[in-house]
N, C-alpha and C positions, 0 to 999 in steps of 0.2 A: 530609493528602496534598496539598491545594491544588487549584487549577483544572486541568481536563484541557487537553490541547493539541489536542483535536478527535479526529476519526476518520479513520484511513487505511485504506481498503479496498484490498486487493491481490487482483485477479482472476486466477485461474489456470484451467486446464482439463487434464483427462487427456490425455496425449500431447504436451503443450506442451514444446518443447525447453528453454525458459528458465525453466520454472516451478519446478524444483527449486532453482535459484539464487534465485528470488523468495522461496521459503520460508526460505532461509538469510538473505536480506536482512531478512525480516520478524523473524527472531530477533534480528538485530543491532539493528534499530530498537527492539524491545521492551526490550533491554538498555540502550541509550543513552538512550531517552526513555520511561521507564516510565509517564509521565502521558499519553502518546499512545495512544489506543485503536487497536489494529491488528486488523483483521478479515480473514480469508482467505475468499474466496468462490470456490467451484469452480463454474464455469459448466456443467460436465458434470452437476452435481447441480441447479443452479438457473439454467437458461439465460436467464431473463429478468431476472436480477439487475442486469445492467449495461446494460440497454436505454437507448439514447440517449446513453450515456457511453463504452461500451467496444466497440471494433471488432476488437481483437486482444488476445492475452494473452502475457505478463503485462502487466497494466495497474495503475497506482497512482492511486487517486482519493482526494483529501483534501477532506473536508467537501463532497462532491458536485461537486468540480472536478477534472478530470484533471490530474495533475502529471507522470506519466511513462508513456509507452507503450514497453514493453520495459524491461529492467532497467537502472537507472542504475548507474554505477560506484559503489563505496563512497565515493569522494570527492564525487561529485555528490550522493549521498544524504545524506552528512554535512553538506554545505553547505546543502542544503534544510532539514534538521532544525534546523540552527543558527538559521535564520530564523524558526522557529515561535514564535508568541506565545501565552501562555495565554489560554483563553477565559474571559471574565468573566461 
């Protein structure tokens, strides 16, 4: 399978207006980049999971670095995915 592309954590929460779309985008990412590990983290279940990184949802954090606050457009997300390099 080869090297992974790292971990993309997508933070959501119950009642979040954009979180359904975030789940749809997560499915898109999994299809386009199967070597990228995608984790969905619900802050309603684990409120301290994004401490120090996440102040609003949805939020996208790649390898402990915030990359998007709010949902990116599919084109923005695709451009970001295209820049990922495999971890060695």
